[in-house]
N, C-alpha and C positions, 0 to 999 in steps of 0.2 A: 530359525530362531536363534538368539545367542544362549551359549550356555552360560549361565550366571556363574556357575562355580569357579570359573575362570576369572573372575572378576572380583573374588569376593575374598577376603583376606581377615584372620580374626585379631582384635587389638593385641594379641600374644606374640604377632609376627616382626618380622625385623625389616629395616627399611632394603637388604639385599634380597629377603623374599619378594617385596613390591617391586624390586628391578627387575627380579627373574620373572616374574609375573610378566610384566610390561614388555620384556624382551622376546618373551616366548607368543604372545598375541601380537606383537610387531604390526600396530595399527596406529595410524596417527591421532594423536589428541586422545590418547587412551587414558582411563583413569581406573583406577582401583579402589573398592569399596570397602571400609572397616568396619564391622560388627562386632558387638559386644560378646560375654558368655551367653546373652539369650538371643543371639543372632540377632539382635536389632542394628539397624544403620546407626553409626556415631559420627562418621564423616567421611571425607574421600582422599586420596593423593595421586599426584601426579608425578613424574619424572622431573618438574620442577620444584615441586614441593622438597623432595628427597634434596635436588641439587642446592637448595636455599637453606635447608636445615643443615647439611655439611659444611657450609659456607659460614654457620653460625657456630661451629663444633662438635656437632653432634657425629657419630660414626656410622658406619655403612651397617654395621650390628645392633644399631640403637633400635628400642622399640617403634612399633609405627606412630603411636601415638605421641613420640616426640616430634613428627614431622605433619600430622594431623591438619586438615583444613575441616574444623568441625562445622562450617556453616556451606558445605557440598550442598547443589541442587538435588531434588527428587520431586516426584511425583508419587501422587497418592490414589490409590486404588480406588475406584468408585466416584471419584471427586472431579468437578468439570476443570482440566489441566487445558483448556485450549488455549488461555493465554499465557500461560508460563512456557508452551512450548513456543510460541513467538518470542517470548521473551529470552528465554535459553538457548535460542538459534540465532538471535541479532547479539547475542553475548560470545558467540564462538563455541558455544559446549555442546560439544556431540553425544557422548554417553551418558545417560541418565537411570538412575535405579527409581522403580515404581516400588513403594512399600505398601504394606497393608495397614492396618490400623493399629496395629501391635508394633511398625516400624520393621517388620521384617522383609526383607527384598524377595519380592515376588519375579521381578523380570528386570532386565537391563535393556535400554531402549537407545539405539542407535539414532541420533535424529538427522543424519544424510540419510538414513534408507527410509526413516518413517516422515511424511511428510505433515503431519500434522497429528491432533487428538480432537478429533469432532463427538462430542458428547450425545452421541444418538443412538436409538436403536434404529437397526435399519430390515427394513420390511423388503425382500425380492418375491414379487409377484410371477409365480413359475406354474401356474394351473392350467393354462390355456393348451389348445388342443394343435394349435398350428397348420389349422386347413389349407392356406394359402401356402404352406411350404411343402406339402404333399408332391411326390412320395417320399420325399426325406425325412417325413414324422410319421411315416405308417408304422413304425418299429421304433423309432427313438423320441420322446418328447423333445419339444423343440428349444428348450433350456440347455439340454444336453447335446445339441449338435454343436461340433467342433469347427471352430474358427481359429485357422492357424495350428491345429493341433492341440487345442485346448477348449474345452464346452464353453459357451457363450456364458454361463451362469458362474462358470468358476471365473474367468476372468474381471465379473464384476464383484463377486467375495473377494478375491486378493485385491482389487484396486481399493475397495472400501477399508480392507484390514491396512492397507498402507496409510489410510489417514486416519489410524487409531480405533476403527471401528471393530468391536469385540463381542457384541451383542446382536445376533441375526435373528431375525424369523423368515422361515422360507414359507411361502404359501404355495401348496403343492393340491394338484387333484388329479388330472389326466397321466396318466402312467407315472403315479407318485411315488412308488418305488425304486425306479429306476434312477429318479433326483435322489431320494434319500440315502439309496446306496452309494451312488457316485460322490455325493459330497462327504458321507462319512467313511469312506475309502479314503478320504485325503485331510484328515483332519490337520487342525493348525492349531499352534498352542498358543493357551490363552483365550481360544474364541469359542463362544458358544452360538451351537446351532439350534434351533427351537422350529421344528416342523409343524405348520398347523395344514391340515389336511380338511378341502370342501368337500364334504359327499354330497351337495349338490351345488352347482354352478351360482356363485354369488358376485358377480360382476367383476370390475377391475380394484374393486378396494373392499367390497363387503366383509372378505374374511379376514382383514385386519379386527373385526369384533371377536374373532375366535381367540387373538392373543390374550393369555393369561396374565402374564406380569409385564411390565417394562420397566427395566432398570434404569431408565434416563426420562426427561420429561420433555423430552424432543425425539421426536420420530422422522426419520429419513426413508422414504417410500418409493420404490422404482420398479419398472418393468424388467424383469431379468435376461429378456432378449435383445438389449440395448448394447450397441459398440459404441463406448464415447471415452473421452480423456476429460472429460469435466473436473474442475478443480474444485473439489469437494471442499476444502478447507476456505475456499474464497465462496461456495454457495452458503454455507453456513454463517461465514461471517457476516454477508449483505442481509442475510434472514435476521441476524440479533440487530444490526446497524439501525434495518429499517423500522425493529420494533414491531414487525408482522406476525399475524398468528400462522401464516400459510403461506408458502412461496412455493412459486410451480418454475420449472425451467419451461424454456421457450425456444423456437426454433425462429430466428428471424427468415421470413420469404421476403423478398424484393420483388416489385412487378413494374417493370417500365414501361411507359404506355408512348408510341411512336408518335402520337400526334397531342396538339394543344388538346385540353381540357377543359370545358366551361363549366361555369356555375350558370345556372339556370333558375330564375323563380317559377312560380306557379302560372305567370302570365308569359311563360317562355321570353322572357327578358333575359338578356346576357350581362350579368353583373359582374364577374370577372371570368381570366382564363389562365390557366396555367400551361405552359410550352414545353410540352414532354415529361410530365412529373414521374418520379419513382414514388410508390406507396409501398409501406414495409408494412406487413402483417406479421403476427406471433402466433405460432401453433404450437400444441401442448407437446410436450418432449416426453412425457411419461416418468419424470422425476420430480419430488415431492417432498417438502420438508414444512412440518406442524406441529402446533404445540401437542402435546399429548390429550390433554382435556378436549379438541375439539373430536375426538373419536365417539364421545356423546352421541354427536350429530350423526352416527353410521347406525343406519336401524340394524337390529339383530335378525339373525334367519332370513334373509330375503336378499336378494341382488340390489347391488347400489354401485353406479359406477364413481368414478373420478370426479367426471363432470357433474352428478348430482351431488359429490361431496364439495365441490367447489362454490356448488350452486346454493348449498346450503349456509357454507361459511358466510358468503356476501349476505344471504338472507338475514342473517344473525348480526350484522354491522359488524363482521370481523376485519381483519385486516388483511385482503390479499395480494401480494404483490407477485411480479414477473421478475425472472431471472434470466436476461438472454442469454443462449450457450453460443460462444465468437467462436469455440474451438470444434473437434470433430464429434459427431454425432450421427448414429444411423440404425435405425428401426428396421432390424433383420425379419422384416415381416412376409416378405416374399422370394421365389427363386432366386429372383434377379437381384434380390439386394444381400442374399447369403453368397452367392459368387462375388458381389461387389467387395464385400466385407472380407474374403479370403484373400482378396490382392490389397485392399487397404491396409490391413494388419501387418502386413509387409513393411510399410513405409511411415504408417503415423507412430509417432511416440505415445506410448503409453503408459 
């Protein structure tokens, strides 16, 4: 993560100090952020701001307030900054400070590295026993199996962090301590990990009811044993634009019939036929996004699967939409899948 001290200068600083900071950081499109005596953000400076100020008669030892851009862009921690990310990227802005309610800078975000900021709590389901992966899972829980030298669950956490997710709830059960210790041994700055432990198996989504508090109004839930480069920014955007209550990621499966298929009625009369048709079916990819209020549909302290949850959503006349995954996706459920993932990870861009 970025060391914010390198990017912050007090309002008592000079243009010379700004240029020294910019020269030391040596990154294109760098900005320095200026704070007052209360460490509150009051503006930003680039080398272009300094250059324009010098042309107007200021000197290199003039105070930074002489050159200040008081309308610098920023994010507010805890707010929905999704649209701001899109706007700032379109303007070519790379470095953006995130401030708290008191306007103190809590971190500096590099928009070339952060793909988005989607306002969701993420739940990773990591409680399964991985029976089909034995003997690999005899001593290691499935989410901690390494793909390309990195545990599967680490890959999913890191990918979500790249989309600005910082609130995680990890549902654990089988060999829970290995997962908890493993994730806690690699802390990520500004990321909160909340572990929820199933005392008894609660199905593929029942443990969501154990989460005590959500920071966001939208929940993104996924199985922790998936290897995918799904675009979570687009996944969230389509959820919002479709005005859905819940959206499920799906995998398109195409089936080609090598013969003509006939439409026949109850009297065995041929109504029409289709020459060598292709049928597309959509299978559940194990990634969901939904409004927090839908959690009320999950019963407490009893097994409940994601399929039951979707059935309940439909029964309540809520809008459930599909999001076809057209990029890489693999459910690492079997030994063959595990070894396929080891090869795929060498060639797929994540």
